[in-house]
C-alpha positions in Angstrom: 125.6 63.8 83.6 127.3 66.9 82.2 125.2 69.5 80.6 127.5 71.9 78.8 126.0 75.2 77.5 123.2 74.4 80.1 120.9 77.3 79.6 118.0 76.3 81.9 119.5 72.9 82.6 116.5 71.1 81.0 118.6 68.3 79.6 120.3 67.6 82.9 117.1 67.8 84.9 115.4 65.4 82.5 118.3 63.0 83.0 117.9 63.3 86.8 114.2 62.6 86.6 115.1 59.4 84.6 117.5 58.0 87.2 120.8 59.9 86.8 122.6 60.1 90.1 124.0 63.6 89.7 124.4 66.4 87.2 126.9 69.2 86.5 125.6 72.1 84.6 127.9 74.5 82.9 127.1 77.9 81.3 129.2 81.0 81.1 126.3 83.4 81.3 125.3 84.6 84.8 121.5 84.6 84.0 121.7 81.0 82.8 123.7 79.8 85.8 121.3 81.5 88.1 118.4 79.9 86.3 120.0 76.5 86.7 120.3 77.0 90.5 116.7 78.2 90.7 115.5 75.3 88.8 117.4 72.9 91.0 115.8 74.4 94.0 112.3 74.2 92.5 112.8 70.6 91.5 114.2 69.8 95.0 117.5 68.3 93.6 120.1 70.8 94.9 122.1 68.1 96.6 122.5 66.3 93.2 123.4 69.3 91.1 126.6 71.3 90.6 126.4 74.5 88.6 129.6 76.0 87.1 129.6 79.5 85.7 132.3 78.9 83.1 132.9 78.6 79.4 132.5 74.9 78.6 135.3 75.0 76.0 137.8 76.5 78.4 137.3 74.5 81.7 140.5 74.0 83.8 141.9 70.5 83.3 141.2 69.6 87.0 137.5 70.3 86.4 137.0 67.2 84.2 135.6 64.1 85.9 134.2 60.8 84.7 131.0 61.4 82.9 128.5 58.8 81.8 126.3 61.1 79.7 127.3 64.5 78.2 125.0 67.0 76.5 126.6 69.7 74.4 124.2 71.9 72.7 125.9 75.3 72.0 124.0 78.3 70.9 123.3 78.5 67.2 125.8 81.3 66.6 128.6 79.8 68.7 131.9 79.7 66.9 
């Protein structure tokens, strides 16, 4: 699962709870990335989660991998 614009990571964590093997959460904001890491710890799924602090729309080309499910829910005011 890839959760772009992750925020708290809620979409990815829900997918993990429903059987997803792993999740990558991406958010460019430090607070959001830290929240995702904290939530992964609280939900005891750190080994199944990768958190990137990066702009989802400008990831390096080598950052892309095969994804079965992708959530993209940008902020309302996102250009």
